N, C-alpha and C positions, 0 to 999 in steps of 0.2 A: 319171697320178699313180702313183709306185712306193711298194711296200710298202703296209702296210696303212694304209687312208685311212678318213676318214668324212666327211658331207656334211649340210649343215646350212642350212635356209633361214632367214635372219635379218631380219625385215623385207623388205627391197626386194632384198636379197642374197642372192647363193649361196655358202657357205663348202665349199671341198673341204680339209678339214685333213690334212695329213699330218706327222708328226714334231713340229717345233717351228715349224711355219709353215704359212699358210694362201692358199690361192688364194682372191679374193673377187671374184665377179662381178656387175654390176648386173643384175638378172633381166629387165629390160626392154630392156638393150642387152647381150647375150652378148661384144660384141666389146669392153666396157669391162672391163677387168681391172685389178686392184690384188693386192700381196702384203702380207700382214702376217706378221711377224716378232716371235716373242716378244723382250720386252726383255733385254738381256744379261744382268742378275740373275736371270733364270730358266732362263739356260743350254740346256741342250740337252733342256728338258721337252717332255713330249709331248701335243700337245692331245687334250682326248678327248671334247669336247661343247662346242657353242657354243648360247647361246639367250639372246632378247632381251624384255626388259621396261621400259617407261617410257624409251624412247628410250636406253635402255644395254645394252651386249651383255657377256654373261658368259661366260666362257672358264673351262673347267675343264684346267688344267695339272698334272699329278701331282696332290699332295693340296691343292692352292690353287686357289681361284676368282679369277680376274682379273676386274674390272668395268672396262670400257674404254668411253670416248667413242666413238661412231659414226662421227663423221666424222674427226677428229684422229687416232684409234686410240691416244689416250694411254691409259694406266692412271690411272683416276680412285682406285681402291680393292682391295684384295684381303681375301679371307676366309682363315683356314686353321686348320683343327681337326681335318680327317682325318690320320691318321697312317700310311695308304696311297693310294695311287692311286684319283681319284676315275674312277668308271665312266658315270655319266650324271648329269644333273640336269633339271629341270623345274620351273616355277612352278604354282602354286595358291593360290588366294585370297589373292593378292600376297604370297606365300611362296616362296622359292626351297629347293626341296628337292634334296639332293645324296646320291647312295650310291657307296659307297666298297669298295674290297678289305677294308678293315679291318671289316667287316662291321656297318657303321651307317648310318643315312641321318641327316642333320644336317638342320635348319629354321633358315632363315636371315631375318630382317628385312632390308630394303633396306638399311637402315643398315651392315650386317656383323654384327650380333650374333646368335650362334647362340642359340635360344632354346629348342631341345629337340635331345636327342640319341636317337633311336631304335635299341634293339640287335636285330639281326635272328638274334641266336643263332649256328648254327652255318652260316646262309646268308648266301651274298654276293650283293647285289643287283646285277644287271647293267644294269638299265633301270628306268626310272619314267615314270609316264603319269598325269594325273589324269582320273577319269571319275565322275560319280555322286556327287559328294560323298566320293569315297573316292581315295585315293592307291593306284596299282598298281604292285607290283615284280615283276620276273621275275629267278628266281634261277639260279645258275649250275647249279644241276642240273635245270632245266626247270620250276620251280615256280611257282605265281603266289602273292604273298601281296597282302592288302589291309589297308589302315588307314584309319579314320575321320578326315577332316581335322578335324573338330571337336576331338577329343582327342588325336588320334594314336594310339589304341590299336588295336592288330592285330584284324581281324575275320573274316578267313579265310585258308585255306590250300587251295591247288586244287591237287592233286595234276597231275602229269604227265598229259596227256590227248592226246598226239600219238605217233605211230609213231617208232620209234628211229631 
């Protein structure tokens, strides 16, 4: 894969994303390969993240989340409220969390309704993961922030603790 690429395991497939397309392999048969290309209305968008939940695939493209059918790869719906590029996303408690260069985390219901916007202050969150009833986010400056999943309140700011 040329240029910047990301690798995602989604159910029984492996997605290697680069630019506006993804190579998709079935993990049980790596000779079986497919290509997913963004629909024309999303132009030359950049795929930054791929996750799955409840037999749907969620693809972050620029500031939009596309929900696609896993077999047909058709777009079922889309979510868009971020003002800049989505950096990462994850599921926790049946909610989708997206973090963006607009310095917010958005919390989405499966219906596409944004139920919460978390202001990250001066920090851009680059990655998200759920652990121990908390949402963990890594900032562009190497800090970790945590939020309680019950009320989305920030609970910790953990300073950079690794070598430069």
